[in-house]
KEDREN-225737 format. One record per residue (C-alpha): residue number from 1; residue in one letter; z, x, y. Coordinates in nm, 3 decimals. Each point is the difference from the previous one (the first is absolute). Last residue first. Layout:
N
[NUM; 'a'; [Z; X; Y]]
...
END
This chain:
136
[136; 'l'; [-3.529; 3.622; -3.764]]
[135; 'r'; [-0.287; -0.249; -0.014]]
[134; 's'; [0.140; -0.209; 0.286]]
[133; 'a'; [0.017; 0.304; 0.228]]
[132; 'v'; [-0.366; 0.087; -0.059]]
[131; 'q'; [-0.105; -0.357; 0.074]]
[130; 'q'; [0.213; -0.014; 0.313]]
[129; 'a'; [-0.138; 0.333; 0.125]]
[128; 'l'; [-0.355; -0.121; -0.059]]
[127; 'l'; [0.064; -0.319; 0.192]]
[126; 'd'; [0.157; 0.199; 0.285]]
[125; 'r'; [-0.303; 0.229; 0.017]]
[124; 's'; [-0.232; -0.301; 0.005]]
[123; 'y'; [0.200; -0.154; 0.285]]
[122; 'a'; [-0.019; 0.328; 0.193]]
[121; 'i'; [-0.377; 0.000; -0.054]]
[120; 'r'; [-0.015; -0.360; 0.117]]
[119; 'r'; [0.196; 0.080; 0.314]]
[118; 'd'; [-0.223; 0.296; 0.085]]
[117; 'l'; [-0.309; -0.214; -0.054]]
[116; 'a'; [0.145; -0.262; 0.236]]
[115; 'v'; [0.057; 0.277; 0.255]]
[114; 'a'; [-0.360; 0.115; -0.037]]
[113; 'a'; [-0.126; -0.359; 0.036]]
[112; 'f'; [0.207; -0.039; 0.317]]
[111; 'y'; [-0.151; 0.323; 0.133]]
[110; 'a'; [-0.347; -0.144; -0.062]]
[109; 'c'; [0.091; -0.319; 0.185]]
[108; 'g'; [0.136; 0.206; 0.289]]
[107; 'q'; [-0.329; 0.190; 0.013]]
[106; 'r'; [-0.176; -0.337; 0.018]]
[105; 'e'; [0.217; -0.083; 0.303]]
[104; 'f'; [-0.117; 0.318; 0.172]]
[103; 'e'; [-0.361; -0.090; -0.081]]
[102; 'a'; [0.051; -0.346; 0.150]]
[101; 'w'; [0.148; 0.158; 0.314]]
[100; 's'; [-0.304; 0.228; 0.030]]
[99; 'a'; [-0.232; -0.299; -0.036]]
[98; 'l'; [0.193; -0.175; 0.277]]
[97; 'a'; [-0.041; 0.306; 0.223]]
[96; 'p'; [-0.370; 0.025; -0.088]]
[95; 'a'; [-0.066; -0.352; 0.130]]
[94; 'l'; [-0.365; -0.108; -0.014]]
[93; 'p'; [-0.166; 0.247; -0.238]]
[92; 'q'; [0.294; 0.012; -0.246]]
[91; 'v'; [0.092; -0.368; 0.033]]
[90; 'm'; [-0.155; -0.148; -0.314]]
[89; 'a'; [0.051; 0.298; -0.230]]
[88; 'r'; [0.363; 0.038; 0.103]]
[87; 'l'; [0.069; -0.371; -0.047]]
[86; 'l'; [-0.152; 0.002; -0.347]]
[85; 'g'; [0.201; 0.307; -0.096]]
[84; 'l'; [0.313; -0.161; 0.142]]
[83; 'l'; [-0.056; -0.309; -0.213]]
[82; 'g'; [-0.048; 0.218; -0.306]]
[81; 'y'; [0.325; 0.186; 0.067]]
[80; 'y'; [0.177; -0.331; 0.058]]
[79; 'g'; [-0.122; -0.125; -0.338]]
[78; 'h'; [0.129; 0.316; -0.168]]
[77; 'v'; [0.325; -0.035; 0.194]]
[76; 'a'; [0.041; -0.351; -0.140]]
[75; 'g'; [-0.077; 0.112; -0.354]]
[74; 'i'; [0.246; 0.287; 0.022]]
[73; 'g'; [0.268; -0.231; 0.138]]
[72; 'f'; [-0.058; -0.254; -0.277]]
[71; 'q'; [0.010; 0.266; -0.273]]
[70; 'd'; [0.324; 0.159; 0.117]]
[69; 'n'; [0.278; -0.168; -0.195]]
[68; 'g'; [-0.086; 0.032; -0.367]]
[67; 'p'; [0.074; 0.369; -0.056]]
[66; 'e'; [-0.367; 0.035; -0.084]]
[65; 'p'; [-0.101; 0.269; -0.247]]
[64; 'c'; [-0.219; 0.270; 0.152]]
[63; 'l'; [-0.377; 0.020; -0.048]]
[62; 'r'; [-0.069; -0.276; 0.252]]
[61; 'l'; [0.177; 0.201; 0.267]]
[60; 'l'; [-0.237; 0.293; -0.060]]
[59; 'q'; [-0.295; -0.228; 0.064]]
[58; 'l'; [0.170; -0.129; 0.315]]
[57; 'l'; [0.048; 0.358; 0.119]]
[56; 'r'; [-0.371; 0.065; -0.052]]
[55; 'a'; [-0.092; -0.307; 0.205]]
[54; 'f'; [0.238; 0.096; 0.282]]
[53; 'e'; [-0.116; 0.361; 0.032]]
[52; 'd'; [-0.257; -0.097; 0.267]]
[51; 's'; [0.284; -0.079; 0.239]]
[50; 'r'; [0.117; 0.360; 0.007]]
[49; 'v'; [0.365; 0.055; -0.081]]
[48; 'r'; [0.199; 0.182; 0.262]]
[47; 'r'; [0.297; 0.211; -0.107]]
[46; 's'; [-0.236; 0.268; -0.127]]
[45; 'e'; [-0.147; 0.116; -0.332]]
[44; 'i'; [-0.076; -0.321; -0.184]]
[43; 'g'; [-0.174; 0.083; -0.328]]
[42; 's'; [0.117; -0.318; -0.173]]
[41; 'i'; [0.183; 0.162; -0.289]]
[40; 'e'; [0.132; 0.292; 0.205]]
[39; 'r'; [0.115; -0.209; 0.293]]
[38; 'v'; [0.156; -0.249; -0.239]]
[37; 'q'; [0.194; 0.276; -0.175]]
[36; 'e'; [0.104; 0.157; 0.330]]
[35; 's'; [0.172; -0.323; 0.094]]
[34; 'l'; [-0.118; -0.204; 0.294]]
[33; 'e'; [0.240; -0.046; 0.291]]
[32; 'l'; [0.097; -0.347; 0.112]]
[31; 'g'; [-0.002; -0.088; 0.370]]
[30; 't'; [-0.337; -0.175; -0.016]]
[29; 'c'; [0.094; -0.220; -0.294]]
[28; 'a'; [0.173; -0.289; 0.179]]
[27; 'a'; [-0.276; 0.004; 0.261]]
[26; 'i'; [-0.260; -0.076; -0.269]]
[25; 'v'; [0.189; -0.307; -0.120]]
[24; 's'; [0.052; -0.111; 0.360]]
[23; 'r'; [-0.370; 0.044; 0.082]]
[22; 'c'; [-0.098; -0.199; -0.307]]
[21; 'y'; [0.233; -0.288; 0.085]]
[20; 's'; [-0.112; -0.010; 0.363]]
[19; 'v'; [-0.366; 0.002; -0.103]]
[18; 'f'; [0.057; -0.286; -0.245]]
[17; 'f'; [0.203; -0.198; 0.252]]
[16; 'q'; [-0.276; 0.033; 0.260]]
[15; 'l'; [-0.267; -0.090; -0.254]]
[14; 'l'; [0.193; -0.313; -0.096]]
[13; 'a'; [0.032; -0.097; 0.366]]
[12; 'a'; [-0.373; 0.055; 0.059]]
[11; 'f'; [-0.085; -0.203; -0.312]]
[10; 's'; [0.222; -0.285; 0.113]]
[9; 'i'; [-0.152; 0.004; 0.349]]
[8; 't'; [-0.350; -0.011; -0.145]]
[7; 'l'; [0.083; -0.276; -0.248]]
[6; 'v'; [0.165; -0.208; 0.273]]
[5; 'l'; [-0.306; 0.043; 0.222]]
[4; 'l'; [-0.234; -0.091; -0.285]]
[3; 'a'; [0.207; -0.312; -0.072]]
[2; 'i'; [-0.016; -0.092; 0.368]]
[1; 'm'; [-0.380; 0.012; -0.012]]
END
């Protein structure tokens, strides 16, 4: 019985740290502006990114070369996005305000994916420029 209690408390603490980490990663990207190139490629027309665009943005991210330092953050936010989707589906009939908050957080996840795509496109441009410069 005590082992189950310790396991439950440990899981709750781990979940709290995971959510805090994901929210801080997302918050670091909210002030960044998306480039016109990313808006054109992804079809984003406004400052807000809809939460249902997250999967498509992840597909576009997979097409770009990785700079090597963002894969963990993207994976964590992907897990957080799924957790929020589960939460939203569970509480929609019972607590619409909580479901609305979860949807807002999912929009933040989608914006994070758009910013990560922007960074990867910039990284790809820099790689191309380095290759062109080395050939001259």
